[in-house]
N, CA, C and O atoms as a GROMACS GRO file, in nm:
protein
  260
    1MET      N    1   0.110  -0.093  -0.046
    1MET     CA    2  -0.013  -0.023   0.011
    1MET      C    3   0.146   0.104  -0.032
    1MET      O    4   0.267   0.090  -0.017
    2ARG      N    5   0.067   0.211  -0.084
    2ARG     CA    6   0.161   0.346  -0.076
    2ARG      C    7   0.061   0.498  -0.056
    2ARG      O    8  -0.042   0.538  -0.111
    3GLU      N    9   0.140   0.544   0.036
    3GLU     CA   10   0.044   0.651   0.064
    3GLU      C   11   0.063   0.783   0.033
    3GLU      O   12   0.000   0.847   0.118
    4VAL      N   13   0.095   0.827  -0.012
    4VAL     CA   14   0.137   1.037  -0.015
    4VAL      C   15   0.114   1.127   0.065
    4VAL      O   16   0.036   1.217   0.037
    5ALA      N   17   0.178   1.120   0.179
    5ALA     CA   18   0.163   1.243   0.300
    5ALA      C   19   0.332   1.351   0.314
    5ALA      O   20   0.451   1.322   0.306
    6ASP      N   21   0.282   1.435   0.329
    6ASP     CA   22   0.361   1.527   0.375
    6ASP      C   23   0.525   1.575   0.218
    6ASP      O   24   0.637   1.625   0.223
    7GLY      N   25   0.462   1.536   0.141
    7GLY     CA   26   0.613   1.554  -0.018
    7GLY      C   27   0.614   1.383  -0.002
    7GLY      O   28   0.665   1.333  -0.103
    8LEU      N   29   0.567   1.269   0.109
    8LEU     CA   30   0.686   1.113   0.102
    8LEU      C   31   0.572   1.047   0.045
    8LEU      O   32   0.456   1.077   0.070
    9ALA      N   33   0.622   0.930  -0.057
    9ALA     CA   34   0.542   0.809  -0.045
    9ALA      C   35   0.611   0.725   0.037
    9ALA      O   36   0.728   0.689   0.032
   10TRP      N   37   0.476   0.685   0.154
   10TRP     CA   38   0.522   0.574   0.263
   10TRP      C   39   0.426   0.453   0.194
   10TRP      O   40   0.313   0.451   0.146
   11PHE      N   41   0.516   0.367   0.211
   11PHE     CA   42   0.429   0.226   0.201
   11PHE      C   43   0.489   0.142   0.306
   11PHE      O   44   0.601   0.151   0.355
   12LYS      N   45   0.380   0.046   0.336
   12LYS     CA   46   0.326  -0.021   0.471
   12LYS      C   47   0.430  -0.138   0.391
   12LYS      O   48   0.441  -0.156   0.270
   13SER      N   49   0.512  -0.219   0.522
   13SER     CA   50   0.578  -0.354   0.516
   13SER      C   51   0.486  -0.408   0.470
   13SER      O   52   0.365  -0.392   0.486
   14THR      N   53   0.567  -0.504   0.386
   14THR     CA   54   0.535  -0.673   0.303
   14THR      C   55   0.496  -0.743   0.440
   14THR      O   56   0.409  -0.830   0.433
   15TYR      N   57   0.579  -0.699   0.629
   15TYR     CA   58   0.508  -0.846   0.676
   15TYR      C   59   0.411  -0.761   0.768
   15TYR      O   60   0.412  -0.784   0.889
   16SER      N   61   0.340  -0.678   0.724
   16SER     CA   62   0.258  -0.588   0.791
   16SER      C   63   0.158  -0.731   0.852
   16SER      O   64   0.197  -0.839   0.806
   17ASN      N   65   0.030  -0.737   0.954
   17ASN     CA   66  -0.034  -0.839   0.960
   17ASN      C   67  -0.190  -0.792   0.954
   17ASN      O   68  -0.186  -0.672   0.932
   18GLY      N   69  -0.274  -0.818   0.961
   18GLY     CA   70  -0.403  -0.768   0.957
   18GLY      C   71  -0.491  -0.612   1.036
   18GLY      O   72  -0.573  -0.522   1.019
   19ALA      N   73  -0.357  -0.703   1.163
   19ALA     CA   74  -0.360  -0.587   1.280
   19ALA      C   75  -0.336  -0.430   1.272
   19ALA      O   76  -0.396  -0.335   1.321
   20GLY      N   77  -0.257  -0.437   1.215
   20GLY     CA   78  -0.184  -0.299   1.163
   20GLY      C   79  -0.118  -0.252   1.177
   20GLY      O   80  -0.091  -0.138   1.139
   21ASN      N   81  -0.029  -0.372   1.277
   21ASN     CA   82   0.148  -0.309   1.344
   21ASN      C   83   0.205  -0.437   1.282
   21ASN      O   84   0.216  -0.560   1.279
   22CYS      N   85   0.246  -0.267   1.214
   22CYS     CA   86   0.364  -0.298   1.143
   22CYS      C   87   0.397  -0.116   1.152
   22CYS      O   88   0.352  -0.018   1.212
   23VAL      N   89   0.502  -0.148   1.052
   23VAL     CA   90   0.560  -0.002   1.033
   23VAL      C   91   0.601   0.043   0.863
   23VAL      O   92   0.634  -0.036   0.774
   24GLU      N   93   0.590   0.161   0.856
   24GLU     CA   94   0.577   0.264   0.678
   24GLU      C   95   0.726   0.355   0.721
   24GLU      O   96   0.776   0.423   0.810
   25ILE      N   97   0.756   0.286   0.550
   25ILE     CA   98   0.855   0.334   0.499
   25ILE      C   99   0.862   0.429   0.413
   25ILE      O  100   0.813   0.395   0.306
   26ALA      N  101   0.923   0.588   0.417
   26ALA     CA  102   0.919   0.687   0.247
   26ALA      C  103   1.050   0.700   0.262
   26ALA      O  104   1.088   0.718   0.377
   27ALA      N  105   1.184   0.692   0.117
   27ALA     CA  106   1.268   0.707   0.077
   27ALA      C  107   1.261   0.817   0.025
   27ALA      O  108   1.146   0.856   0.002
   28THR      N  109   1.379   0.912  -0.014
   28THR     CA  110   1.430   0.997  -0.094
   28THR      C  111   1.550   0.984  -0.150
   28THR      O  112   1.559   0.864  -0.176
   29THR      N  113   1.650   1.040  -0.185
   29THR     CA  114   1.753   1.072  -0.225
   29THR      C  115   1.826   1.059  -0.109
   29THR      O  116   1.764   0.967  -0.056
   30GLY      N  117   1.932   1.093  -0.017
   30GLY     CA  118   2.025   1.054   0.077
   30GLY      C  119   1.943   1.000   0.228
   30GLY      O  120   2.005   0.998   0.334
   31SER      N  121   1.801   0.959   0.220
   31SER     CA  122   1.778   0.935   0.352
   31SER      C  123   1.604   0.820   0.310
   31SER      O  124   1.545   0.786   0.207
   32ALA      N  125   1.585   0.798   0.458
   32ALA     CA  126   1.485   0.680   0.495
   32ALA      C  127   1.459   0.741   0.619
   32ALA      O  128   1.533   0.787   0.705
   33TYR      N  129   1.305   0.728   0.607
   33TYR     CA  130   1.197   0.698   0.675
   33TYR      C  131   1.138   0.578   0.746
   33TYR      O  132   1.144   0.464   0.701
   34VAL      N  133   1.054   0.631   0.917
   34VAL     CA  134   1.018   0.502   0.920
   34VAL      C  135   0.913   0.567   1.057
   34VAL      O  136   0.932   0.611   1.171
   35ARG      N  137   0.818   0.546   0.982
   35ARG     CA  138   0.704   0.564   1.134
   35ARG      C  139   0.546   0.406   1.168
   35ARG      O  140   0.475   0.310   1.136
   36ASP      N  141   0.574   0.464   1.218
   36ASP     CA  142   0.457   0.322   1.328
   36ASP      C  143   0.325   0.366   1.210
   36ASP      O  144   0.281   0.478   1.184
   37SER      N  145   0.290   0.248   1.162
   37SER     CA  146   0.157   0.291   1.067
   37SER      C  147   0.012   0.311   1.151
   37SER      O  148  -0.094   0.346   1.099
   38LYS      N  149   0.037   0.274   1.336
   38LYS     CA  150  -0.152   0.321   1.373
   38LYS      C  151  -0.148   0.486   1.395
   38LYS      O  152  -0.240   0.552   1.443
   39ASP      N  153   0.025   0.556   1.333
   39ASP     CA  154   0.002   0.663   1.409
   39ASP      C  155   0.100   0.770   1.271
   39ASP      O  156   0.222   0.785   1.268
   40PRO      N  157   0.004   0.827   1.176
   40PRO     CA  158   0.096   0.857   1.033
   40PRO      C  159   0.133   0.946   1.066
   40PRO      O  160   0.252   0.968   1.045
   41HIS      N  161   0.060   1.037   1.130
   41HIS     CA  162   0.050   1.200   1.143
   41HIS      C  163   0.168   1.227   1.325
   41HIS      O  164   0.185   1.338   1.375
   42GLY      N  165   0.214   1.123   1.372
   42GLY     CA  166   0.320   1.106   1.420
   42GLY      C  167   0.429   1.111   1.355
   42GLY      O  168   0.436   1.111   1.232
   43PRO      N  169   0.581   1.120   1.480
   43PRO     CA  170   0.723   1.141   1.440
   43PRO      C  171   0.706   1.026   1.372
   43PRO      O  172   0.626   0.934   1.367
   44ALA      N  173   0.880   1.083   1.282
   44ALA     CA  174   0.855   0.952   1.158
   44ALA      C  175   1.056   0.978   1.206
   44ALA      O  176   1.134   1.074   1.203
   45LEU      N  177   1.064   0.836   1.245
   45LEU     CA  178   1.274   0.836   1.245
   45LEU      C  179   1.258   0.883   1.115
   45LEU      O  180   1.146   0.889   1.063
   46ARG      N  181   1.446   0.944   1.010
   46ARG     CA  182   1.555   0.969   0.965
   46ARG      C  183   1.653   0.919   0.987
   46ARG      O  184   1.690   0.919   1.104
   47PHE      N  185   1.756   0.843   0.862
   47PHE     CA  186   1.838   0.752   0.887
   47PHE      C  187   1.871   0.766   0.688
   47PHE      O  188   1.807   0.776   0.584
   48SER      N  189   2.075   0.754   0.759
   48SER     CA  190   2.056   0.888   0.668
   48SER      C  191   2.064   0.662   0.569
   48SER      O  192   2.032   0.550   0.609
   49ALA      N  193   2.117   0.711   0.457
   49ALA     CA  194   2.097   0.645   0.350
   49ALA      C  195   2.169   0.524   0.316
   49ALA      O  196   2.129   0.431   0.245
   50ASP      N  197   2.291   0.537   0.384
   50ASP     CA  198   2.391   0.435   0.379
   50ASP      C  199   2.370   0.361   0.563
   50ASP      O  200   2.406   0.244   0.578
   51ALA      N  201   2.340   0.400   0.624
   51ALA     CA  202   2.251   0.384   0.837
   51ALA      C  203   2.173   0.287   0.748
   51ALA      O  204   2.222   0.180   0.712
   52TRP      N  205   2.078   0.318   0.721
   52TRP     CA  206   1.935   0.234   0.658
   52TRP      C  207   1.944   0.096   0.534
   52TRP      O  208   1.863   0.006   0.514
   53PHE      N  209   2.068   0.124   0.469
   53PHE     CA  210   2.144   0.021   0.344
   53PHE      C  211   2.167  -0.077   0.413
   53PHE      O  212   2.138  -0.194   0.388
   54SER      N  213   2.277   0.009   0.599
   54SER     CA  214   2.348  -0.116   0.662
   54SER      C  215   2.247  -0.208   0.772
   54SER      O  216   2.285  -0.320   0.809
   55PHE      N  217   2.149  -0.165   0.808
   55PHE     CA  218   2.034  -0.230   0.840
   55PHE      C  219   1.991  -0.302   0.801
   55PHE      O  220   2.012  -0.422   0.817
   56VAL      N  221   1.869  -0.220   0.699
   56VAL     CA  222   1.827  -0.413   0.616
   56VAL      C  223   1.940  -0.433   0.553
   56VAL      O  224   1.895  -0.371   0.456
   57GLN      N  225   2.076  -0.470   0.508
   57GLN     CA  226   2.141  -0.543   0.510
   57GLN      C  227   2.187  -0.609   0.628
   57GLN      O  228   2.250  -0.710   0.596
   58ALA      N  229   2.180  -0.594   0.741
   58ALA     CA  230   2.240  -0.690   0.823
   58ALA      C  231   2.104  -0.772   0.896
   58ALA      O  232   2.112  -0.869   0.972
   59VAL      N  233   1.975  -0.702   0.848
   59VAL     CA  234   1.860  -0.830   0.878
   59VAL      C  235   1.905  -0.886   0.778
   59VAL      O  236   2.015  -0.941   0.779
   60LYS      N  237   1.829  -0.882   0.678
   60LYS     CA  238   1.882  -1.045   0.540
   60LYS      C  239   2.012  -1.138   0.576
   60LYS      O  240   2.043  -1.250   0.536
   61ASP      N  241   2.070  -1.055   0.659
   61ASP     CA  242   2.185  -1.188   0.705
   61ASP      C  243   2.228  -1.180   0.796
   61ASP      O  244   2.343  -1.169   0.836
   62ASP      N  245   2.056  -1.190   0.876
   62ASP     CA  246   2.035  -1.255   0.967
   62ASP      C  247   2.124  -1.219   1.148
   62ASP      O  248   2.130  -1.283   1.253
   63GLU      N  249   2.176  -1.086   1.103
   63GLU     CA  250   2.190  -1.029   1.187
   63GLU      C  251   2.140  -0.945   1.279
   63GLU      O  252   2.223  -0.938   1.369
   64ILE      N  253   2.068  -0.895   1.298
   64ILE     CA  254   1.920  -0.883   1.358
   64ILE      C  255   1.838  -0.950   1.308
   64ILE      O  256   1.809  -0.985   1.194
   65ALA      N  257   1.792  -0.968   1.439
   65ALA     CA  258   1.631  -1.050   1.496
   65ALA      C  259   1.502  -0.951   1.475
   65ALA      O  260   1.389  -0.989   1.507
   0.00000   0.00000   0.00000
């Protein structure tokens, strides 16, 4: 699912369940944003593209559960 808000295109995690317990991600050149899908108008965390890539790679490599 994609929603455009605050000038960002937000995508719900593919691991989202029907109860809405998930995160949403938005990406721009050089940054990634993460927010709680239950509070779309609440705060979002901003990560550099390098930090986000490192996090995603660590999850894929099973270094983070």
